[in-house]
C-alpha positions in Angstrom: 6.6 -5.1 -18.7 9.9 -2.6 -20.0 12.7 -2.3 -17.5 13.8 1.3 -17.1 16.9 2.2 -16.4 18.4 1.4 -12.7 21.3 2.8 -11.2 23.4 1.6 -7.8 25.9 3.5 -5.6 29.7 1.4 -6.4 32.1 3.4 -3.5 33.2 6.7 -2.4 37.2 6.3 -2.7 38.0 9.3 -1.7 36.5 11.8 1.0 39.1 14.9 2.2 37.8 17.1 5.1 39.9 20.3 6.2 38.7 23.1 8.2 34.9 22.6 7.1 35.5 22.0 3.2 34.9 18.6 2.1 36.3 16.6 -1.4 34.7 13.6 -2.3 34.8 10.8 -5.2 31.7 8.5 -6.6 31.6 5.6 -8.6 28.1 4.7 -10.0 26.6 2.4 -13.1 23.4 3.1 -14.4 21.4 0.0 -16.7 18.9 -1.0 -18.2 20.1 -4.7 -19.3 23.3 -7.6 -18.0 24.0 -5.9 -22.1 27.2 -4.2 -22.2 25.8 -1.5 -24.5 23.3 -1.1 -22.2 25.4 0.0 -19.0 27.0 3.6 -18.2 29.9 3.6 -15.5 30.3 7.4 -14.0 33.0 8.5 -11.8 31.9 12.4 -10.1 34.1 14.5 -8.7 33.1 16.6 -6.1 33.7 19.9 -4.1 31.5 20.2 -0.8 28.7 19.2 -2.7 29.2 20.6 -6.1 30.5 18.0 -8.7 33.2 19.9 -10.8 34.4 16.7 -12.8 33.3 13.7 -14.1 34.3 10.6 -16.5 31.3 9.0 -18.7 31.9 6.1 -20.4 29.4 7.7 -22.9 31.7 9.4 -23.9 35.0 7.8 -22.7 36.2 11.3 -21.4 36.5 13.1 -18.6 34.5 16.6 -18.3 34.7 19.4 -16.4 32.1 21.3 -15.0 33.7 24.6 -13.2 37.3 26.7 -14.1 39.6 24.2 -12.2 37.5 20.6 -13.5 38.1 21.9 -17.3 41.6 22.1 -16.3 41.8 18.7 -14.2 39.9 17.0 -17.2 41.8 18.3 -19.9 45.1 17.1 -18.2 44.0 14.1 -17.4 42.7 13.1 -21.1 45.7 14.1 -22.4 46.9 10.9 -19.6 46.2 7.5 -22.0 47.2 4.8 -18.8 43.9 7.4 -16.5 41.3 7.0 -19.6 41.9 3.6 -20.7 42.1 2.9 -16.6 38.3 4.6 -16.4 37.0 3.4 -19.6 37.6 -0.3 -18.2 35.7 -0.6 -15.1 32.7 -0.3 -17.3 33.6 -4.2 -17.7 35.6 -5.6 -15.1 32.6 -3.8 -12.1 29.2 -2.8 -13.7 29.5 -6.0 -16.1 29.4 -8.3 -13.4 27.8 -6.0 -10.9 24.6 -5.8 -13.1 24.6 -9.2 -13.5 24.5 -9.7 -9.2 22.0 -7.4 -9.4 19.5 -8.6 -12.0 19.8 -12.5 -10.9 19.2 -11.9 -6.7 17.2 -8.6 -6.6 15.3 -7.0 -9.9 14.2 -10.1 -11.7 12.4 -11.3 -7.9 8.4 -10.2 -8.1 5.8 -9.9 -5.7 2.5 -10.0 -6.9 -0.1 -6.8 -5.3 -3.1 -7.0 -3.4 -5.9 -4.5 -3.8 -8.4 -2.0 -2.0 -11.2 -0.6 -3.9 -13.6 1.3 -2.0 -15.4 4.4 -2.2 -14.2 7.2 -0.9 -15.7 11.6 0.1 -16.2 13.5 -2.8 -14.4 16.8 -3.3 -16.3 20.2 -2.9 -18.4 21.2 -5.6 -17.9 17.9 -7.5 -18.9 14.3 -8.9 -21.3 12.5 -6.5 -19.2 9.8 -6.5 -15.1 9.1 -6.0 -13.9 5.7 -6.2 -10.0 4.7 -5.1 -8.2 1.6 -6.2 -5.3 1.2 -3.6 -2.4 -1.1 -4.8 -0.6 -2.7 -1.5 2.9 -4.6 -1.3 4.2 -4.9 -4.6 8.4 -5.8 -6.4 9.5 -4.2 -8.1 8.3 -0.8 -8.8 7.1 -0.6 -12.2 3.1 -0.3 -12.1 0.9 -0.2 -14.2 -3.2 1.2 -13.2 -6.0 1.8 -15.4 -9.9 2.3 -14.9 -12.7 0.6 -16.8 -16.3 1.5 -17.6 -18.5 -0.4 -19.4 -15.0 -2.4 -20.8 -13.9 1.1 -21.6 -10.8 1.9 -20.4 -11.2 5.8 -19.2 -8.4 8.6 -19.0 -11.2 11.9 -17.3 -11.4 12.1 -14.0 -8.3 10.3 -12.9 -5.9 10.9 -10.6 -2.8 8.6 -8.3 -0.3 9.3 -5.6 2.0 7.9 -7.8 4.1 4.7 -6.4 5.5 5.4 -3.4 7.4 3.1 -0.7 6.5 1.5 2.6 10.6 1.4 3.5 10.4 -2.1 3.1 11.7 -2.9 -0.1 7.7 -2.8 -1.4 5.8 -0.3 -3.0 1.7 1.0 -2.8 -0.1 3.7 -5.3 -3.6 4.6 -5.0 -5.5 5.5 -8.1 -8.4 7.7 -7.8 -11.5 8.2 -10.5 -13.6 10.6 -9.6 -17.2 10.1 -11.8 -20.9 10.1 -11.8 -22.8 6.9 -11.3 -24.8 5.5 -13.9 -27.5 2.4 -13.4 -26.1 -1.2 -14.3 -23.0 -0.2 -14.9 -19.9 -1.4 -14.9 -16.1 -0.1 -13.4 -12.9 -1.5 -12.7 -9.7 -1.1 -11.4 -7.4 -3.1 -14.0 -3.6 -3.4 -12.5 -0.3 -4.6 -14.9 2.4 -5.8 -13.2 5.8 -8.1 -13.9 4.8 -10.5 -10.7 1.0 -10.4 -12.9 0.9 -13.4 -15.3 -2.3 -10.9 -17.2 -4.0 -8.3 -15.9 -5.2 -8.3 -12.7 -9.2 -6.8 -12.7 -10.7 -5.7 -9.4 -14.8 -5.0 -10.2 -16.1 -2.0 -7.8 -19.4 -3.8 -6.2 -22.4 -0.6 -5.6 -23.7 -2.5 -2.6 -23.3 -2.1 0.6 -19.3 -2.9 1.7 -18.5 -5.7 4.1 -17.6 -3.1 7.0 -20.4 -2.4 7.2 -22.6 -5.5 6.5 -20.1 -7.4 9.3 -21.4 -4.4 11.6 -25.2 -5.2 10.9 -24.9 -8.6 11.6 -22.8 -8.3 14.4 -25.6 -6.1 15.9 -28.7 -8.0 14.9 -26.5 -11.3 16.8 -26.2 -9.4 20.0 -30.0 -7.7 19.8 -31.0 -12.0 19.0 -29.0 -12.6 22.1 -30.4 -10.2 24.1 -34.1 -11.3 23.3 -32.7 -15.1 24.2 -31.5 -14.3 27.8 -34.6 -11.9 28.9 -37.0 -14.8 27.4 -34.6 -17.3 29.5 -34.5 -14.3 32.5 -39.0 -14.2 32.6 -39.6 -18.4 32.1 -37.4 -18.7 35.3 -38.7 -15.7 37.1 -42.2 -17.0 36.1 -41.3 -20.9 37.6 -40.0 -20.0 40.8 -41.8 -16.8 41.8 -45.0 -17.8 43.5 -48.5 -16.1 41.6 -49.9 -13.1 44.4 -53.6 -13.8 42.7 -53.1 -18.1 44.0 -51.2 -16.0 47.2 -54.8 -14.4 47.8 -57.0 -17.4 46.9 -56.1 -19.8 49.0 -56.2 -17.3 52.3 -59.4 -16.2 51.5 -60.2 -19.8 51.8 -58.2 -20.3 54.6 -59.8 -17.4 56.5 -63.7 -18.7 55.5 -62.3 -22.0 56.9 -61.5 -20.8 59.9 -64.9 -18.8 60.1 -66.9 -22.0 60.0 -65.0 -23.5 63.3 -65.5 -20.7 64.8 -69.2 -20.1 64.3 -69.9 -24.5 65.6 -67.4 -23.5 68.8 -69.9 -20.6 69.7 -72.9 -21.2 71.5 -76.0 -20.8 70.5 
């Protein structure tokens, strides 16, 4: 994957505050490789946030953007020592720092993980929306592509763009608005510097995993409740006398008692 231009701040060298006015200068390097030809050194001068003067290694001289800046640029460009010093900064300062960045930061990569899920469609639009969420990847450059039956899809596709997590990692969310067809295969393909080959994730139109888990938990709870209920019923039956048996025993005792009394009474 081709690298894009990267810029990093080198140094604030002058800051003056007086009666609410601020003057400062800033140096930075813009680069897209470690080759000297792909590096640009820029030294900018600001007054109250307005850039009035700049030295660029691509031009090799100072350029003014205000009346004062134009006069200053003309004066400094006539000073060979000052111009040569600025030109040397590209190799003296930018080149070694660019190599450090590539070696310790830009050459590192972290693989993304993908979550493909459906969401409610916008009003008055197609009946289905899929979202391909790509999380925790580095570096920033990434490409997300949709396929239907192995054919790339471009219509109905939108993206949030790459967003920073705030911890050096990034995320992006791409959505596909479409009309489902029976038997079709829809996939989200991610291309990133950390991947040896594109990462393809297929959409499974069956019940989402979360719903399956909820149903499984509910069924387990129901079965467990039935087991405990049956066990309680059996325990109750084994430890509670049968009222029908009690009535039968009482009847027998009454009959026996009546016979005893009959024989005791005189004729």
